[in-house]
Each structure stands twice: as C-alpha cells, then as structure tokens.
N, C-alpha and C positions, 0 to 999 in steps of 0.2 A: 695402407700399409701394403708393403710390397716382401714376400720375402724368397729368397734363393735357396732353393733345396738340390742336396744332391742324394744318389741313392744306390748302396753297388752291395750286391750279394752274389749268392749262385742258386743255379736253376735246381740245379741236381739236389737229391739228399743223399745220397753213395759219399763218400769220401774218396773215393778212386775216382768219379766223375769231376771233383772239386778242381783238379788241375788239370783240365784241360780248358782250355782258353776259349771253346763254344759255350763252356757252363758258367762263365763270368758274366754276368752282366754289368753297366753301370748306365746312370744320366746323370743330368745335368741340365734342370731346367728351372724356368721361373713360375715361383707358384703365386698368383697374384690375388690375396684377397682385397677387391675393390672398396677399399673405405675411403681413399681419399678423393674418392672422384665420386658425390651421390648427385651432382646435379643441382645444390643445393636443395635436399630434400629437408635436410634436418633443422637448416636455418629455417624453411619455410612454416616445419611443424613448431619449432620454436616460437615462432612469429607469430603463427596462428592461436598457440595459447597462452601467448599473451594480450592479443585482440579479444581472446574470448574471455578473460580474467578484467582487462577492463570495461569490458561490455558489462559482463555481472557486476563488477564494483559500481559502474554508472547506474544499471537499475535498480541496485540496491540503492544507493544515494537518491536515488527520484523519487525510491518508495517512502524510504525515511524523511522527506523534504516535503513530499505531498502529506505524510500523515502529520508533521510540526504543522503546517499548516491548514489540515482540517480541524484540530485539535484548536489552535490559536484562533480561527475564526467561528466557530463552536462556541469556544468561552468568552469572543466578545458577544458573540449575539444572546448568549444567555443572559450577561452583564447588563447589556443595552435593554434587552426586554424586561428585566427585572426592572430596571429604572421608570421604563414608557409604564409596565403593570403598576408601579406604586405611583407616578403622577395620575396613571388613566384611573385608577381607586379614588383617586380627592375627585376627579372628575363626576366618574360615579355617585360619592357621596351630597357632591354639591346638586347634580341633578335631581338627586331623591329629596335635596331639602327644598329645592325650587318646586316639584311636583306636589309636595306637605304644605308650603307657602302658598302653591295655586289652589290647591282642592279647598285649604281653610277661606283660603279669599272667594273663591265659589261659593261655603257654605254661607259665609256671611253675605251674602250678594251683593259683594264689591264689585267681580267682573264675570266674563259669562266663562260658560265650559269651555269655549273653545280655548283659554289658556290651560285649562287644565292638560287638554288632550295634546297642546303641543309639546308641556312640559313631558307628560307620557311617553309622548314621542323621542323627546332628548332623552330619556333614562332608557327607554328599550333601546336604543342607538347605542349609547354608551355601554350597557351592559353587551349587547354584541360583540363591539368591539373589545371590551375585557374579555370574551371569550376568544377570539378570534388570536388575541394577543395571547392567551395561556396554549392555546392550539400551537401555536408558533416557537414556545416558549419548549412544550413537551418533543415538538420536532426536534428543537435544537438539542434537547436533553439526551435523546436518542441518537441523533447523529453524534452528539461528543462521546457516546457511550460505544459508539461505533468505531469513530475515529481512534479511540485508545485501546480498540481490541476485544472491545467486549461482545457479546453476544445477547440475545433476546432468547430465554427459552419458556415457551407456554406454560408449562408446571410450575413458574416462577410467579407467575401472573397472580395477584390477588383474586380471591373468587368473589362476586358478588351477590 
C-alpha cells in the first residue's frame, strides 16, 4: 500500500500572522506503509500453518489406524485363543480319561505303574498348556480393553 499525502497549514495561532508568507507551511511527501513487499513472510507463515495442519492430521490418522489395528489384532487373538481353548479342553478331558483307564488297568494287574506315570505326565502337560492359553486370553483381553481406550482401576478388581 502506497499513499501520497499532502499537508498545509499555518504556524501561528494569531490571525495577523496567518497572512505572512513565513507563517504558511506546506509539504507533499510520499508516505509508504510497506505492505506491498514483505519478503514473502505472509506466504511463508501461511505455508507453515498448512504444513502444521497436515502434520497434525497425519498424526491423528496414524493414531486412529494404530488403534484399529490393535483392536483387530486383539479380537483375532481372542477368537483364535477361544478356539484353541475349546480344542485343548477336549485334549485335557481325553488325557484324563486315559489316566483313568491306565489307573484301572494298573489296579487290575494288566499293566505296570509306568503307564500310569506316563498318563499323569500327559495330564499335567495338558493342564499346563491350558493354563498358558488362559493367561494368553487374559492378556489379550487386557490389551483389547487398552486398545479401546479403557483403563484399569485397582479399586474395581474383585476382592479375593
């Protein structure tokens, strides 16, 4: 913005001095408010604001995508572990039936105690695996609650 201004007036406040030439003053001078040339500062500030917005938007999208991925991963883990727990419960039941049969065969004198010990080992291993599956399911449940934005509060845990 460029403005040309002019000023006229009198230096004296007395009426008689106004008519003297020395009392008159005038000036014509350019008064420039330099808004035309700012070195690209406004454009740079605008681009900086756009870049900051784009960065914030990208971070938000990344956060949302990570949250969706975590939720999906933990839902899939829970589904798979539920199927595995169901299958493994059948394996535990079968190994317990095998232990019962081995014990009955030992009591009947048909076999040695070694068969009972092997059956007990199989039951123990299956139960350990069942406990591990339960721990994995509980961990996946906690991670799912965390991914959904929930939290744990110690005061809400059941008392034993």
